[in-house]
C-alpha positions in Angstrom: 16.7 -3.0 22.8 16.1 -5.8 25.1 14.0 -6.1 28.3 15.3 -8.2 31.1 12.8 -10.7 32.4 13.3 -12.6 35.6 10.7 -15.2 36.7 9.4 -14.9 40.3 10.5 -18.5 41.2 13.7 -19.2 43.1 15.5 -20.4 40.0 17.5 -17.6 38.4 16.9 -18.1 34.7 17.3 -14.9 32.8 15.4 -14.4 29.6 16.1 -11.7 27.1 13.0 -10.7 25.3 13.3 -8.2 22.4 11.0 -5.2 23.0 8.6 -4.5 20.2 5.8 -2.0 19.9 2.3 -3.4 19.9 1.3 -4.8 16.5 4.7 -4.3 15.0 4.9 -7.8 13.5 1.5 -7.5 12.0 2.5 -4.2 10.4 5.6 -5.7 8.9 3.7 -8.7 7.5 1.3 -6.3 5.8 4.2 -4.4 4.2 3.8 -1.3 6.3 6.6 0.5 8.2 7.4 -0.2 11.8 5.4 1.6 14.4 6.6 5.2 14.7 8.4 5.3 11.4 5.9 7.5 9.6 4.3 10.9 10.1 5.5 14.4 9.7 8.3 14.2 12.2 9.9 11.2 10.6 9.9 12.7 7.1 10.7 16.2 8.4 8.3 19.0 9.1 6.5 20.9 6.4 7.8 24.4 5.9 8.0 27.1 3.3 10.1 30.2 2.5 9.0 33.7 3.6 7.6 34.5 0.2 5.3 31.4 0.4 7.1 29.0 -2.0 7.2 25.5 -0.6 10.5 24.0 0.6 12.1 21.0 -1.2 10.4 17.6 -0.9 12.2 14.9 1.1 13.2 11.6 -0.4 10.3 9.8 1.1 7.8 12.4 -0.1 9.2 12.1 -3.7 8.9 8.3 -3.6 5.3 8.5 -2.4 4.5 11.1 -5.0 6.0 8.9 -7.8 4.2 5.9 -6.5 0.9 7.8 -6.5 1.4 9.0 -10.1 2.1 5.5 -11.2 -1.1 4.2 -9.6 -3.1 7.1 -11.2 -1.6 6.3 -14.7 -2.6 2.6 -14.3 -6.1 3.6 -13.2 -6.5 5.8 -16.3 -5.3 3.0 -18.6 -7.9 0.6 -17.1 -10.6 3.2 -17.5 -9.6 3.8 -21.1 -9.6 0.0 -21.8 -13.1 -0.3 -20.3 -14.4 2.6 -22.4 -13.0 1.1 -25.6 -14.5 -2.3 -24.8 -17.8 -0.7 -24.1 -17.7 1.1 -27.4 -16.9 -2.1 -29.2 -19.8 -3.9 -27.5 -22.2 -1.1 -28.3 -21.2 -1.2 -32.0 -21.4 -5.0 -32.2 -24.0 -6.3 -29.7 -23.5 -10.0 -30.8 -19.9 -10.2 -29.6 -20.4 -11.1 -26.0 -23.5 -13.3 -26.4 -23.1 -17.1 -26.3 -24.2 -19.2 -29.3 -26.3 -22.3 -29.2 -23.2 -24.4 -29.7 -21.6 -22.8 -26.7 -24.6 -23.5 -24.5 -25.1 -27.1 -25.6 -21.4 -27.8 -25.1 -21.7 -27.4 -21.4 -25.2 -28.8 -20.8 
């Protein structure tokens, strides 16, 4: 959609300026959706059947859910690797300490 802009001077130059919502370019640069393309009305309203079971998830909801589970799995892997490295350091306290040769090499 374009907005017609006519300057106040006597020259009749017509400029076509594309209309954008405030901050739209910044949102796109950050990898977010355009303004107004998120929220419950965009994805469809939440509803359930009369017996209380939830309705089917939309495509966007399924994508967000799979993305969230992927992030959670990565977080668990990082935590496990930190715990194993902590156990190794507790069993062998000399592993992380620098030797005299390491210190004299840099000073």
